[in-house]
Backbone as numpy.savetxt, mean C-alpha at the origin, in Angstrom:
# Nx Ny Nz CAx CAy CAz Cx Cy Cz
12.18 -13.15 -0.48 11.65 -12.13 0.04 12.32 -11.05 0.09
12.13 -9.78 0.72 12.15 -8.47 0.41 12.54 -8.12 1.43
11.99 -7.05 2.09 12.45 -6.04 3.53 10.81 -6.44 3.44
10.67 -6.12 4.97 9.57 -6.64 6.06 8.85 -5.21 5.90
7.34 -5.24 5.45 6.39 -3.92 5.69 6.90 -2.94 6.64
7.01 -3.04 7.57 8.01 -1.77 8.85 9.14 -1.30 8.25
10.32 -1.93 7.64 11.52 -1.56 7.00 10.60 -0.58 5.88
10.39 -1.07 5.14 9.40 -0.29 3.87 8.92 0.79 4.53
7.92 0.75 5.22 7.54 2.09 5.47 8.67 3.24 6.42
9.18 2.49 6.62 11.31 3.29 7.30 11.75 3.68 6.47
11.50 3.00 5.23 12.70 3.52 3.74 11.75 4.77 3.55
10.07 4.69 3.29 9.27 5.91 3.02 9.93 7.08 3.64
9.74 7.19 4.79 9.60 7.79 6.15 11.32 8.59 5.72
12.34 8.11 5.95 13.60 8.14 5.30 13.86 9.20 3.71
13.12 8.63 3.19 12.85 9.32 1.62 12.04 10.51 1.69
10.92 10.57 2.69 10.51 12.09 2.82 11.46 12.55 3.35
12.32 12.21 4.45 12.66 13.61 5.37 14.22 13.97 4.22
14.57 13.14 3.32 15.50 13.08 2.38 14.69 14.73 1.56
13.64 14.46 0.99 13.17 15.08 -0.79 12.60 16.24 0.78
12.15 16.29 1.80 11.74 17.72 2.57 13.24 18.33 2.71
14.27 17.95 3.31 16.27 18.52 3.23 16.06 19.02 1.69
15.85 18.26 0.92 16.15 19.05 -0.92 15.42 20.22 -1.11
13.79 20.69 -0.62 13.32 21.63 -0.54 11.96 21.33 -1.71
12.15 19.40 -1.98 10.47 19.63 -2.33 9.57 18.92 -1.50
8.25 19.56 -1.77 7.40 19.39 -1.30 6.19 18.17 -0.23
6.33 17.92 1.07 6.41 16.57 2.12 5.12 16.13 2.04
4.01 16.83 0.88 2.86 16.20 0.30 3.14 15.23 -0.84
4.02 15.75 -0.94 4.29 15.03 -2.88 4.33 13.64 -2.51
4.68 13.08 -1.83 4.89 11.04 -1.43 3.57 10.71 -1.50
2.58 11.38 -0.46 1.06 10.89 -0.54 0.24 10.95 -1.34
0.34 12.14 -2.10 0.15 12.55 -3.70 0.19 11.44 -4.42
1.30 11.29 -4.65 1.89 9.96 -5.43 1.15 8.69 -4.92
1.57 8.25 -3.73 0.47 6.87 -3.58 -0.74 7.04 -3.81
-1.28 8.21 -3.71 -2.79 8.41 -3.42 -3.60 8.05 -5.76
-2.26 8.28 -5.87 -2.54 8.71 -7.75 -1.99 7.19 -7.90
-1.68 6.43 -7.71 -1.36 5.23 -7.52 -2.45 4.22 -6.82
-2.81 4.19 -5.86 -4.14 3.87 -5.45 -5.34 3.72 -6.82
-5.43 5.11 -6.12 -6.38 5.22 -7.73 -6.55 4.68 -8.89
-5.50 5.26 -9.88 -4.64 4.07 -10.78 -5.17 2.64 -10.82
-4.40 1.96 -10.03 -4.53 0.53 -9.70 -5.77 0.01 -9.36
-6.86 0.93 -8.84 -7.74 0.48 -8.51 -8.33 -0.22 -6.95
-6.83 0.47 -6.19 -6.60 -0.50 -4.51 -8.08 -0.26 -4.22
-8.74 -1.23 -3.44 -9.13 -0.71 -2.57 -10.59 -1.50 -3.28
-10.83 -1.24 -4.41 -11.81 -1.47 -5.39 -13.15 -2.78 -5.77
-12.91 -3.82 -4.86 -12.76 -4.42 -5.14 -14.74 -4.98 -4.82
-15.77 -5.17 -5.62 -17.06 -5.47 -5.14 -16.83 -6.64 -3.97
-17.47 -6.48 -3.22 -17.64 -7.51 -2.07 -18.73 -8.76 -2.87
-17.89 -10.31 -1.99 -18.74 -11.31 -2.63 -20.00 -11.65 -2.45
-20.24 -11.60 -2.39 -22.29 -11.98 -2.61 -22.60 -13.70 -2.28
-21.61 -14.34 -2.29 -22.22 -16.23 -1.58 -20.84 -16.60 -0.60
-21.55 -17.41 0.01 -20.51 -17.88 1.62 -19.11 -17.87 0.43
-19.32 -19.39 -0.67 -18.12 -19.54 -1.29 -17.20 -18.36 -2.16
-17.60 -17.08 -2.15 -17.38 -16.06 -2.64 -16.38 -15.40 -1.69
-16.93 -15.46 0.11 -16.22 -14.65 0.70 -14.90 -15.42 0.82
-15.18 -16.92 1.60 -13.92 -17.47 1.67 -13.01 -17.55 0.47
-13.29 -17.57 -0.94 -12.48 -17.42 -2.11 -11.70 -15.72 -1.44
-12.02 -15.21 -1.66 -11.74 -13.54 -1.18 -10.74 -13.15 0.10
-11.43 -14.36 0.65 -10.22 -14.07 1.87 -8.80 -14.98 2.03
-8.70 -15.86 1.40 -8.00 -16.75 0.54 -6.88 -15.98 0.46
-7.77 -15.46 -0.89 -7.08 -14.65 -1.99 -6.49 -13.59 -0.98
-6.86 -13.11 -0.28 -6.73 -11.64 0.02 -4.90 -12.26 1.40
-5.65 -13.58 1.70 -4.21 -13.88 3.13 -3.05 -14.15 2.08
-3.75 -14.73 1.43 -2.33 -15.27 0.63 -1.29 -14.11 -0.48
-2.51 -12.95 -0.30 -1.54 -11.83 -1.27 -0.23 -11.05 -0.07
-1.29 -10.99 0.95 -0.77 -10.17 2.50 0.51 -10.64 2.46
0.68 -12.51 2.39 1.74 -13.32 3.37 2.82 -12.90 2.07
2.32 -13.10 1.06 3.73 -12.24 0.08 3.98 -11.13 0.00
3.36 -10.29 0.49 3.69 -8.91 -0.08 4.77 -8.32 1.19
4.96 -7.27 0.76 6.23 -7.07 1.20 6.26 -5.46 1.63
5.66 -4.53 0.57 5.45 -3.55 0.92 3.82 -3.49 1.37
4.36 -2.31 2.04 2.40 -1.90 2.28 1.38 -1.69 2.38
0.15 -1.60 2.50 -1.09 -1.33 1.04 -0.68 0.67 1.36
-1.47 0.45 0.06 -0.95 2.00 -0.43 -1.94 3.43 0.82
-2.70 2.86 1.17 -3.75 3.31 2.28 -3.11 3.71 2.98
-1.82 3.21 3.69 -0.57 2.97 5.01 -0.09 4.00 4.49
0.87 3.33 3.71 1.56 4.39 2.82 1.50 6.15 3.27
-0.25 6.21 2.33 -0.54 7.56 2.50 -0.42 8.05 3.87
-1.11 7.58 4.56 -1.51 7.81 5.93 0.19 8.35 6.73
């Protein structure tokens, strides 16, 4: 496993500070993460329609969250 999500958020913040110091638009990072979320349809999964589907979706999300090192795009945008 790589870094923790907190470490990744700190790296995002440090990168943004460096970009601002270099004269780049401070809103550019949030715009990039918004475009990535839209491109990869983050958060656009339709809700489950059966109890078994709800369980499968919850288990899939839990497993994915366990192995995810980067925070969700919406959190990075914020």
